[in-house]
LOPABA-86557 format. One record per atom (N, C-alpha, C, O, CB): residue number from 1; x, y, z. Coordinates in steps of 0.1 Angstrom, whole numbers, plus 5000, padded with zeros to 4 digits. Glycine has a CB too. Example, Ala and Ser with C-alpha at 12.3 -4.5 7.8 and 13.67 -1.06 7.14 Angstrom:
# residues 2
1:5132:4943:5078
1:5123:4955:5078
1:5132:4967:5078
1:5142:4967:5085
1:5113:4955:5090
2:5128:4978:5071
2:5137:4989:5071
2:5129:5000:5079
2:5134:5011:5080
2:5141:4994:5057
//
This chain:
# residues 86
1:8930:1808:1019
1:8939:1809:1008
1:8943:1796:1003
1:8946:1787:1010
1:8951:1818:1011
2:8944:1794:0990
2:8948:1782:0983
2:8957:1785:0972
2:8955:1794:0964
2:8935:1774:0978
3:8968:1777:0971
3:8978:1779:0961
3:8984:1766:0956
3:8987:1757:0964
3:8990:1787:0967
4:8983:1764:0943
4:8989:1752:0936
4:9002:1756:0930
4:9002:1764:0921
4:8978:1746:0926
5:9013:1749:0934
5:9026:1751:0928
5:9028:1741:0918
5:9030:1729:0921
5:9037:1752:0939
6:9029:1745:0905
6:9032:1735:0894
6:9044:1739:0886
6:9049:1732:0877
6:9020:1734:0885
7:9050:1751:0889
7:9062:1756:0882
7:9071:1762:0892
7:9067:1770:0900
7:9058:1767:0871
8:9084:1758:0891
8:9094:1763:0900
8:9107:1765:0891
8:9107:1759:0881
8:9097:1753:0912
9:9116:1773:0896
9:9128:1776:0888
9:9136:1763:0884
9:9140:1762:0872
9:9138:1785:0895
10:9137:1754:0893
10:9143:1741:0889
10:9132:1731:0888
10:9128:1724:0898
10:9154:1736:0900
11:9126:1729:0876
11:9114:1721:0874
11:9116:1706:0878
11:9106:1699:0881
11:9109:1722:0860
12:9128:1702:0878
12:9131:1688:0882
12:9127:1684:0896
12:9125:1673:0900
12:9145:1684:0879
13:9126:1695:0904
13:9122:1693:0918
13:9107:1688:0919
13:9103:1681:0929
13:9123:1706:0926
14:9099:1690:0909
14:9086:1686:0909
14:9084:1674:0900
14:9074:1673:0892
14:9076:1697:0904
15:9093:1664:0901
15:9093:1652:0893
15:9097:1641:0903
15:9107:1642:0910
15:9102:1652:0881
16:9090:1629:0903
16:9093:1619:0912
16:9108:1613:0910
16:9113:1607:0919
16:9083:1607:0910
17:9113:1614:0898
17:9127:1609:0896
17:9137:1616:0905
17:9147:1610:0909
17:9131:1611:0881
18:9135:1629:0908
18:9144:1637:0916
18:9143:1633:0931
18:9152:1636:0939
18:9141:1652:0915
19:9132:1626:0934
19:9130:1621:0948
19:9133:1607:0951
19:9130:1602:0962
19:9115:1624:0952
20:9138:1600:0941
20:9139:1585:0942
20:9149:1580:0953
20:9147:1569:0958
20:9144:1580:0929
21:9158:1589:0957
21:9167:1585:0968
21:9162:1589:0981
21:9167:1584:0992
21:9181:1590:0965
22:9153:1599:0981
22:9147:1604:0994
22:9135:1595:0998
22:9134:1591:1009
22:9143:1619:0992
23:9126:1593:0988
23:9114:1585:0990
23:9113:1575:0979
23:9106:1577:0969
23:9101:1594:0991
24:9121:1564:0980
24:9121:1554:0969
24:9107:1549:0965
24:9105:1547:0953
24:9130:1543:0974
25:9099:1546:0975
25:9085:1541:0971
25:9077:1550:0962
25:9070:1545:0954
25:9078:1538:0984
26:9079:1563:0964
26:9072:1573:0955
26:9076:1571:0941
26:9068:1570:0932
26:9075:1587:0960
27:9090:1569:0939
27:9095:1567:0925
27:9091:1553:0920
27:9088:1552:0908
27:9110:1568:0925
28:9091:1543:0928
28:9087:1529:0924
28:9072:1529:0919
28:9069:1523:0909
28:9089:1519:0935
29:9064:1536:0927
29:9049:1536:0923
29:9046:1545:0912
29:9037:1543:0904
29:9041:1540:0935
30:9053:1556:0910
30:9051:1567:0900
30:9064:1571:0894
30:9068:1582:0896
30:9043:1579:0907
31:9070:1562:0886
31:9083:1566:0880
31:9082:1577:0870
31:9074:1577:0861
31:9089:1553:0873
32:9091:1587:0872
32:9092:1599:0863
32:9079:1606:0861
32:9077:1611:0850
32:9098:1594:0850
33:9070:1607:0871
33:9058:1615:0870
33:9060:1629:0876
33:9068:1631:0885
33:9046:1608:0877
34:9052:1638:0870
34:9053:1652:0875
34:9045:1653:0888
34:9036:1645:0891
34:9047:1662:0865
35:9048:1663:0896
35:9042:1665:0909
35:9036:1679:0910
35:9041:1688:0903
35:9051:1662:0921
36:9027:1681:0919
36:9021:1694:0922
36:9022:1696:0938
36:9020:1686:0945
36:9006:1696:0917
37:9024:1708:0942
37:9022:1711:0956
37:9010:1719:0958
37:9008:1729:0952
37:9035:1719:0962
38:9001:1714:0966
38:8988:1720:0969
38:8988:1726:0983
38:8987:1718:0993
38:8976:1709:0967
39:8990:1739:0984
39:8991:1745:0997
39:8979:1753:1001
39:8973:1761:0993
39:9003:1755:0997
40:8974:1750:1013
40:8962:1757:1018
40:8964:1762:1032
40:8971:1755:1040
40:8949:1747:1018
41:8958:1773:1035
41:8959:1778:1049
41:8949:1771:1057
41:8937:1771:1054
41:8957:1793:1049
42:8953:1764:1068
42:8944:1756:1076
42:8934:1766:1084
42:8923:1762:1087
42:8952:1748:1086
43:8939:1777:1087
43:8931:1787:1095
43:8937:1801:1092
43:8948:1802:1086
43:8930:1784:1110
44:8930:1811:1096
44:8935:1825:1095
44:8947:1827:1104
44:8948:1821:1114
44:8924:1835:1099
45:8957:1835:1099
45:8968:1838:1108
45:8964:1845:1121
45:8955:1852:1121
45:8979:1847:1100
46:8972:1842:1131
46:8969:1848:1144
46:8981:1858:1146
46:8992:1855:1146
46:8969:1837:1156
47:8977:1871:1148
47:8986:1881:1150
47:8985:1888:1164
47:8973:1892:1167
47:8985:1892:1139
48:8996:1889:1171
48:8995:1896:1184
48:9005:1908:1184
48:9017:1906:1180
48:8999:1886:1196
49:9000:1919:1187
49:9009:1931:1187
49:9009:1937:1201
49:8999:1940:1207
49:9003:1942:1177
50:9021:1939:1206
50:9023:1945:1219
50:9032:1957:1217
50:9037:1960:1206
50:9029:1936:1230
51:9035:1965:1228
51:9044:1976:1227
51:9058:1972:1224
51:9067:1980:1220
51:9043:1985:1239
52:9061:1959:1227
52:9075:1955:1226
52:9078:1946:1214
52:9089:1945:1209
52:9079:1947:1238
53:9067:1939:1209
53:9070:1930:1198
53:9057:1927:1190
53:9046:1930:1194
53:9076:1917:1203
54:9059:1921:1178
54:9048:1916:1170
54:9050:1901:1168
54:9061:1897:1164
54:9048:1924:1156
55:9040:1893:1170
55:9041:1879:1168
55:9030:1875:1158
55:9019:1880:1158
55:9039:1871:1181
56:9033:1865:1149
56:9023:1859:1140
56:9025:1844:1140
56:9036:1839:1140
56:9024:1866:1126
57:9014:1837:1139
57:9014:1823:1138
57:9006:1819:1126
57:8994:1823:1124
57:9009:1815:1151
58:9011:1811:1117
58:9005:1807:1104
58:9004:1792:1104
58:9014:1785:1105
58:9012:1813:1092
59:8992:1787:1102
59:8990:1772:1100
59:8987:1769:1085
59:8978:1775:1080
59:8978:1767:1109
60:8994:1760:1080
60:8992:1756:1066
60:8993:1741:1064
60:8999:1734:1071
60:9002:1763:1056
61:8986:1736:1054
61:8987:1722:1050
61:8992:1721:1035
61:8988:1729:1027
61:8973:1715:1051
62:9002:1712:1033
62:9007:1711:1020
62:9005:1696:1015
62:9010:1687:1022
62:9022:1714:1019
63:8997:1694:1005
63:8995:1681:0999
63:9003:1680:0987
63:9003:1688:0978
63:8979:1679:0996
64:9011:1668:0986
64:9019:1665:0974
64:9011:1656:0965
64:9007:1645:0969
64:9033:1659:0978
65:9008:1661:0953
65:9000:1653:0943
65:9010:1649:0932
65:9019:1656:0929
65:8989:1662:0937
66:9007:1636:0927
66:9014:1631:0916
66:9005:1631:0904
66:8993:1627:0905
66:9020:1617:0919
67:9010:1636:0893
67:9002:1636:0880
67:9005:1623:0873
67:9015:1622:0866
67:9005:1649:0871
68:8996:1613:0874
68:8998:1600:0868
68:8989:1598:0856
68:8977:1595:0858
68:8995:1588:0879
69:8995:1601:0845
69:8987:1601:0832
69:8977:1613:0833
69:8982:1624:0833
69:8979:1588:0831
70:8964:1610:0833
70:8954:1621:0834
70:8948:1622:0848
70:8940:1631:0850
70:8943:1618:0824
71:8953:1614:0857
71:8948:1614:0871
71:8958:1621:0880
71:8970:1620:0879
71:8946:1600:0875
72:8952:1629:0890
72:8960:1636:0900
72:8958:1628:0913
72:8947:1627:0918
72:8956:1651:0902
73:8969:1622:0918
73:8968:1613:0930
73:8975:1620:0942
73:8987:1623:0941
73:8975:1600:0927
74:8968:1623:0953
74:8974:1628:0965
74:8983:1617:0972
74:8977:1606:0974
74:8964:1634:0975
75:8995:1620:0974
75:9004:1609:0980
75:9009:1613:0994
75:9013:1604:1001
75:9016:1607:0971
76:9009:1625:0998
76:9014:1629:1011
76:9008:1642:1015
76:9004:1651:1007
76:9029:1630:1011
77:9006:1644:1029
77:9002:1657:1034
77:9011:1661:1046
77:9014:1653:1055
77:8987:1655:1039
78:9015:1673:1045
78:9024:1678:1056
78:9017:1691:1062
78:9013:1700:1055
78:9038:1682:1050
79:9016:1691:1075
79:9010:1702:1082
79:9022:1711:1087
79:9032:1705:1093
79:9001:1698:1094
80:9021:1724:1085
80:9032:1733:1088
80:9026:1744:1098
80:9016:1750:1095
80:9038:1739:1076
81:9034:1747:1108
81:9030:1758:1117
81:9043:1767:1117
81:9054:1763:1120
81:9027:1753:1132
82:9041:1779:1113
82:9052:1789:1112
82:9049:1800:1122
82:9039:1807:1121
82:9054:1794:1098
83:9058:1802:1132
83:9057:1813:1141
83:9068:1824:1138
83:9080:1820:1136
83:9059:1808:1156
84:9064:1836:1138
84:9073:1847:1134
84:9072:1857:1145
84:9061:1861:1150
84:9069:1853:1121
85:9084:1862:1150
85:9085:1872:1160
85:9094:1883:1156
85:9105:1880:1150
85:9089:1866:1174
86:9091:1895:1158
86:9100:1906:1155
86:9097:1918:1165
86:9104:1928:1164
86:9099:1911:1141
//
């Protein structure tokens, strides 16, 4: 599964100007540029079902891209592991 996030309710979250105090170098290199979140599943989810509970583990990679003029530049990659139990 692959998902590109380019629109969010607060669109300023996907602009480098909103991140200038969190990651100053991002803003210095790409002032006031739009960003995209490129989310991909690293592997299929692992689901375990027993008589007492259900567990799932999801592995995903999120690449932060900056739209610099007509070029899309990947600037960071975050790997996420999410475990769910119920």
